[in-house]
N, CA and C of each residue as an Amber inpcrd file, in Angstrom:
protein
   360
  -4.6940000 -19.5360000  52.5220000  -5.7850000 -20.2510000  51.8960000
  -5.2340000 -21.5310000  51.2710000  -5.9450000 -22.6050000  51.4840000
  -5.6010000 -23.8900000  50.8770000  -6.3960000 -24.0460000  49.5870000
  -5.7190000 -24.3620000  48.5090000  -6.3960000 -24.5530000  47.2260000
  -6.5910000 -26.0460000  47.0230000  -7.8150000 -26.4230000  46.7260000
  -8.1750000 -27.8300000  46.5390000  -7.2660000 -28.4920000  45.5150000
  -6.8510000 -29.7190000  45.8150000  -5.8960000 -30.4000000  44.9380000
  -6.4570000 -30.6620000  43.5500000  -7.7770000 -30.8120000  43.4090000
  -8.3600000 -30.9950000  42.0780000  -8.1820000 -29.7350000  41.2310000
  -8.3160000 -28.5740000  41.8550000  -8.1360000 -27.3130000  41.1340000
  -6.6710000 -27.1100000  40.7760000  -5.7790000 -27.4650000  41.6890000
  -4.3390000 -27.3770000  41.4000000  -3.9960000 -28.2840000  40.2260000
  -4.4920000 -29.5130000  40.2480000  -4.2010000 -30.4650000  39.1700000
  -4.7370000 -29.9640000  37.8300000  -5.9460000 -29.4160000  37.8420000
  -6.5510000 -28.9420000  36.5930000  -5.8100000 -27.7440000  36.0070000
  -5.2250000 -26.9330000  36.8640000  -4.5490000 -25.7260000  36.3920000
  -3.0550000 -25.9230000  36.1320000  -2.5120000 -27.0630000  36.5060000
  -1.0640000 -27.2720000  36.4310000  -0.5270000 -27.2040000  35.0000000
  -1.1520000 -27.9040000  34.0770000  -0.6460000 -27.9090000  32.7030000
  -0.6670000 -26.5220000  32.0810000  -1.8010000 -25.7980000  32.1220000
  -1.7560000 -24.4660000  31.5120000  -0.7910000 -23.5150000  32.2300000
  -0.6240000 -23.6700000  33.5400000   0.3350000 -22.8200000  34.2450000
   1.7600000 -23.0800000  33.7750000   2.1460000 -24.3380000  33.7180000
   3.5150000 -24.6640000  33.3050000   3.7390000 -24.2760000  31.8440000
   2.7890000 -24.5930000  30.9790000   2.9520000 -24.2060000  29.5760000
   3.0020000 -22.6900000  29.4260000   2.1930000 -21.9850000  30.1950000
   2.2160000 -20.5190000  30.1540000   3.5480000 -19.9540000  30.6160000
   4.1020000 -20.5230000  31.6690000   5.4220000 -20.0900000  32.1510000
   6.4770000 -20.3530000  31.0880000   6.4340000 -21.5350000  30.4870000
   7.4270000 -21.8710000  29.4690000   7.2210000 -21.0880000  28.1740000
   6.0090000 -20.6020000  27.9310000   5.7690000 -19.7550000  26.7610000
   6.5470000 -18.4420000  26.8760000   6.8790000 -18.0560000  28.1060000
   7.6650000 -16.8370000  28.3380000   9.1530000 -17.0740000  28.0910000
   9.5650000 -18.3430000  28.0740000  10.9670000 -18.6540000  27.8220000
  11.3880000 -19.9220000  28.5400000  12.5190000 -20.4190000  28.1600000
  13.0750000 -21.6420000  28.7310000  13.2550000 -21.4980000  30.2420000
  13.0460000 -22.6110000  30.9530000  13.2190000 -22.5820000  32.3990000
  13.5520000 -23.9740000  32.9070000  13.9020000 -24.0600000  34.1760000
  14.2050000 -25.3420000  34.8130000  13.2930000 -25.4970000  36.0240000
  13.2580000 -26.7070000  36.5730000  12.2900000 -27.0630000  37.5960000
  12.1630000 -26.1030000  38.7500000  13.2720000 -25.8320000  39.4400000
  13.2030000 -24.9630000  40.6150000  12.6800000 -23.5760000  40.2430000
  13.1140000 -23.0450000  39.1080000  12.6520000 -21.7240000  38.6720000
  11.1520000 -21.7390000  38.3690000  10.6550000 -22.8400000  37.8260000
   9.2080000 -22.9550000  37.5660000   8.4500000 -22.9600000  38.8870000
   8.9480000 -23.7260000  39.8740000   8.3120000 -23.7490000  41.1910000
   8.2660000 -22.3390000  41.7900000   9.3610000 -21.6070000  41.6780000
   9.4120000 -20.2430000  42.2010000   8.4450000 -19.3200000  41.4540000
   8.3290000 -19.5150000  40.1490000   7.4260000 -18.6760000  39.3510000
   5.9710000 -18.9140000  39.7480000   5.6010000 -20.1670000  39.9910000
   4.2380000 -20.4720000  40.4370000   3.9580000 -19.7750000  41.7620000
   4.9150000 -19.8350000  42.6760000   4.7540000 -19.1730000  43.9760000
   4.6030000 -17.6680000  43.7880000   5.4200000 -17.0910000  42.9290000
   5.3540000 -15.6500000  42.6690000   4.0250000 -15.2580000  42.0270000
   3.6260000 -15.9900000  40.9880000   2.3820000 -15.6670000  40.2790000
   1.1590000 -15.7520000  41.1970000   1.2050000 -16.6660000  42.1610000
   0.0670000 -16.8490000  43.0680000   0.2190000 -16.0510000  44.3610000
   1.2230000 -15.1880000  44.4020000   1.4890000 -14.3870000  45.6050000
   1.6580000 -15.2770000  46.8310000   2.3110000 -16.4130000  46.6280000
   2.6040000 -17.3240000  47.7150000   1.4780000 -18.2490000  48.1190000
   0.3460000 -18.1540000  47.4400000  -0.8070000 -18.9790000  47.8110000
  -0.7650000 -20.3780000  47.2130000   0.0940000 -20.5780000  46.2150000
   0.2840000 -21.9100000  45.6380000   1.7620000 -22.2420000  45.7730000
   2.0540000 -23.3010000  46.4460000   3.4390000 -23.7260000  46.6000000
   3.5300000 -25.1910000  46.2010000   3.9750000 -25.3900000  44.9880000
   4.0860000 -26.7410000  44.4640000   5.3370000 -27.4140000  45.0060000
   5.3340000 -28.7300000  44.9460000   6.4960000 -29.5080000  45.3560000
   7.1500000 -30.1370000  44.1320000   8.3770000 -30.5920000  44.3200000
   9.0770000 -31.3180000  43.2510000   8.2580000 -32.5210000  42.8090000
   7.6600000 -33.1990000  43.7910000   6.9010000 -34.4080000  43.5170000
   5.6710000 -34.1710000  42.6690000   5.2200000 -32.9370000  42.6020000
   4.0920000 -32.6040000  41.7380000   4.5760000 -32.1220000  40.3720000
   5.6260000 -31.3020000  40.3680000   6.0840000 -30.6810000  39.1240000
   6.7810000 -31.6490000  38.1790000   7.7260000 -32.4300000  38.6750000
   8.5330000 -33.2350000  37.7590000   7.7410000 -34.3060000  37.0190000
   6.8040000 -34.9990000  37.6540000   5.9700000 -35.9160000  36.8530000
   5.1810000 -35.1850000  35.7650000   4.7330000 -33.9740000  36.0730000
   4.0150000 -33.1890000  35.0670000   4.9410000 -32.8250000  33.9110000
   6.1460000 -32.3560000  34.2150000   7.0970000 -32.0230000  33.1490000
   7.4290000 -33.2380000  32.2910000   7.5920000 -34.3960000  32.9200000
   7.8780000 -35.6190000  32.1550000   6.7010000 -35.9900000  31.2620000
   5.4730000 -35.8230000  31.7730000   4.2840000 -36.1080000  30.9620000
   4.1980000 -35.1470000  29.7880000   4.4470000 -33.8550000  30.0390000
   4.3950000 -32.8560000  28.9670000   5.4630000 -33.1460000  27.9110000
   6.5890000 -33.6620000  28.3560000   7.6470000 -34.0240000  27.4120000
   7.2230000 -35.2360000  26.5740000   6.6240000 -36.2430000  27.2220000
   6.1420000 -37.4230000  26.4750000   5.0830000 -37.0320000  25.4440000
   4.2450000 -36.0560000  25.7910000   3.1990000 -35.5930000  24.8780000
   3.7540000 -34.7320000  23.7470000   5.0090000 -34.3260000  23.8580000
   5.6120000 -33.4750000  22.8400000   5.3400000 -32.0050000  23.0480000
   4.8330000 -31.6280000  24.2180000   4.5210000 -30.2230000  24.5010000
   5.7330000 -29.4340000  24.9640000   6.7200000 -30.1300000  25.5140000
   7.9640000 -29.4900000  25.9190000   9.1270000 -30.3690000  25.4810000
  10.2620000 -29.7370000  25.3040000  11.5090000 -30.4640000  25.0710000
  12.4530000 -30.0690000  26.1990000  13.4990000 -30.8650000  26.3820000
  14.4220000 -30.5640000  27.4720000  15.8620000 -30.7330000  27.0210000
  16.7280000 -30.0130000  27.7160000  18.1590000 -30.0590000  27.4630000
  18.8730000 -29.9070000  28.7960000  19.8960000 -30.7320000  29.0040000
  20.7200000 -30.5820000  30.2000000  21.7160000 -29.4580000  29.9610000
  21.8470000 -28.5740000  30.9620000  22.7970000 -27.4640000  30.8970000
  23.5430000 -27.3820000  32.2220000  24.7130000 -26.8020000  32.1880000
  25.4870000 -26.5950000  33.4040000  25.4480000 -25.1200000  33.7600000
  25.0230000 -24.8300000  34.9840000  24.9450000 -23.4480000  35.4600000
  26.3490000 -22.9460000  35.7980000  26.4670000 -21.6490000  36.0220000
  27.7550000 -21.0610000  36.4010000  28.3010000 -21.6980000  37.6730000
  27.4090000 -22.1510000  38.5280000  27.8150000 -22.7880000  39.7800000
  28.3930000 -24.1890000  39.5470000  28.2520000 -24.6900000  38.3210000
  28.7200000 -26.0260000  38.0070000  27.6380000 -27.0890000  38.1290000
  26.4880000 -26.6830000  38.6280000  25.3860000 -27.6290000  38.8080000
  24.6780000 -27.8750000  37.4730000  24.3860000 -29.1360000  37.1880000
  23.6470000 -29.4860000  35.9630000  22.1600000 -29.3510000  36.2300000
  21.4710000 -28.7390000  35.2830000  20.0170000 -28.5660000  35.3900000
  19.3780000 -28.9290000  34.0640000  18.2150000 -29.5290000  34.1700000
  17.4460000 -29.8550000  32.9740000  16.5520000 -28.6570000  32.6680000
  16.7540000 -28.0630000  31.5150000  15.9790000 -26.9040000  31.0860000
  14.8720000 -27.3580000  30.1400000  13.7100000 -26.7570000  30.3060000
  12.5370000 -27.1180000  29.5190000  12.1400000 -25.9520000  28.6240000
  11.6730000 -26.2970000  27.4380000  11.2730000 -25.3180000  26.4340000
   9.9630000 -25.7740000  25.8070000   9.0260000 -24.8680000  25.6580000
   7.7410000 -25.2190000  25.0390000   7.9540000 -25.4580000  23.5380000
   7.2470000 -26.4260000  22.9950000   7.3220000 -26.7380000  21.5620000
   6.1270000 -26.1050000  20.8500000   6.1000000 -26.2260000  19.5470000
   4.9450000 -25.7330000  18.7860000   3.6730000 -26.4680000  19.2160000
   3.7930000 -27.7790000  19.4310000   2.6310000 -28.5490000  19.8990000
   2.2030000 -28.0640000  21.2820000   3.1550000 -27.6950000  22.1150000
   2.8330000 -27.1530000  23.4370000   2.1350000 -25.8110000  23.3430000
   2.5550000 -24.9840000  22.4000000   1.8910000 -23.6810000  22.2010000
   0.4410000 -23.8870000  21.7410000   0.2420000 -24.8720000  20.8590000
  -1.1190000 -25.1750000  20.4040000  -1.9620000 -25.6980000  21.5650000
  -1.3820000 -26.5600000  22.3890000  -2.1040000 -27.0880000  23.5580000
  -2.4150000 -25.9650000  24.5410000  -1.4850000 -25.0420000  24.7120000
  -1.7200000 -23.8970000  25.6020000  -2.8660000 -23.0370000  25.0850000
  -2.8950000 -22.7850000  23.7940000  -3.9870000 -21.9830000  23.2120000
  -5.3290000 -22.6690000  23.4330000  -5.3580000 -23.9880000  23.2620000
  -6.5950000 -24.7370000  23.4790000  -7.0230000 -24.6650000  24.9460000
  -6.0670000 -24.8280000  25.8600000  -6.3790000 -24.7460000  27.2980000
  -6.8560000 -23.3470000  27.6750000  -6.2440000 -22.3340000  27.0810000
  -6.6750000 -20.9560000  27.3620000  -8.1330000 -20.7670000  26.9640000
  -8.5050000 -21.2720000  25.8140000  -9.8880000 -21.1550000  25.3510000
 -10.8310000 -21.9050000  26.2900000 -10.4260000 -23.0940000  26.7210000
 -11.2580000 -23.8710000  27.6460000 -11.4230000 -23.1470000  28.9840000
 -10.3270000 -22.6370000  29.5200000 -10.3980000 -21.9380000  30.8040000
 -11.2240000 -20.6550000  30.6930000 -11.1920000 -20.0050000  29.5400000
 -11.9970000 -18.7930000  29.3470000 -13.4820000 -19.1180000  29.4670000
 -13.9000000 -20.2310000  28.8730000 -15.2960000 -20.6570000  28.9700000
 -15.6610000 -20.9440000  30.4290000 -14.7900000 -21.6780000  31.1220000
 -15.0450000 -22.0030000  32.5280000 -15.1030000 -20.7330000  33.3610000
 -14.1470000 -19.8180000  33.1580000 -14.1050000 -18.5730000  33.9290000
 -15.3640000 -17.7340000  33.7000000 -15.8090000 -17.6480000  32.4630000
 -17.0190000 -16.8720000  32.1630000 -18.2420000 -17.4950000  32.8230000
 -18.3440000 -18.8090000  32.7950000 -19.4790000 -19.4840000  33.4380000
 -19.4510000 -19.2530000  34.9490000 -18.2830000 -19.3770000  35.5510000
 -18.1690000 -19.1470000  36.9940000 -18.5040000 -17.7050000  37.3590000
 -18.0130000 -16.7590000  36.5730000 -18.3320000 -15.3530000  36.8360000
 -19.8360000 -15.1250000  36.8130000 -20.5160000 -15.7110000  35.8440000
 -21.9700000 -15.5510000  35.7420000 -22.6770000 -16.1710000  36.9450000
 -22.2780000 -17.3800000  37.3210000 -22.8980000 -18.0500000  38.4640000
 -22.6760000 -17.2440000  39.7280000 -21.4550000 -16.7820000  39.9370000
 -21.1530000 -16.0310000  41.1550000 -21.8650000 -14.6860000  41.1660000
 -21.9780000 -14.0510000  40.0010000 -22.7000000 -12.7710000  39.9160000
 -24.1710000 -13.0120000  40.2440000 -24.7490000 -14.0760000  39.6940000
 -26.1480000 -14.4010000  39.9590000 -26.3660000 -14.7860000  41.4180000
 -25.3820000 -15.4110000  42.0280000 -25.5080000 -15.8650000  43.4150000
 -25.5870000 -14.6970000  44.3910000 -25.1120000 -13.5260000  43.9930000
 -25.1480000 -12.3650000  44.8860000 -26.4540000 -11.5880000  44.7690000
 -27.2670000 -11.9150000  43.7830000 -28.5690000 -11.2510000  43.6160000
 -29.6090000 -11.9310000  44.4960000 -30.6040000 -11.1780000  44.9450000
 -31.6770000 -11.8220000  45.7210000 -32.4190000 -12.8300000  44.8490000
 -32.8690000 -13.9280000  45.4400000 -33.5800000 -14.9370000  44.6510000
 -34.8970000 -14.3860000  44.1170000 -35.2740000 -14.8770000  42.9610000
 -36.5610000 -14.4910000  42.3780000 -37.4170000 -15.7380000  42.2520000
 -38.6860000 -15.5210000  42.2620000 -39.6240000 -16.6350000  42.0850000
 -39.9960000 -16.6750000  40.6150000 -39.7510000 -17.8050000  40.0100000
 -40.0630000 -17.9710000  38.5930000 -41.5570000 -18.0550000  38.3950000
 -42.0530000 -17.5000000  37.3050000 -43.4810000 -17.5640000  36.9880000
 -43.8920000 -19.0130000  36.8230000 -45.0330000 -19.3460000  37.3590000
 -45.5620000 -20.6800000  37.2410000 -45.0880000 -21.6160000  38.3530000
 -44.3510000 -21.1070000  39.3010000 -43.8160000 -21.9180000  40.4060000
 -44.4540000 -21.4790000  41.7040000 -45.5660000 -21.5700000  41.9910000
 -46.0670000 -21.1410000  43.3020000 -47.1100000 -22.0670000  43.8100000
């Protein structure tokens, strides 16, 4: 299944902040986590993730630190900040409203149509 790019863009910030709320991570690991969480149905690219991480850092939602892995490779690790946790809580509340509205619309869409009184 292909997920519309507008939906991917809208969900990117809360997904990344949610992943980082679980603990510090680096780019490739975040990409892998998105793939895992979506059961392979969402596969982000570096070109999508890194601009988002840089934006979240500019906003103060994440901080970063360069670290050297056991392999000797340097990786930039990202950590959610208090401001990022607050932004995540706000996004969670917003998505809850959207999810509830969609559930209602979809539930109503499966019912047979009714004729409203006064419309005939």
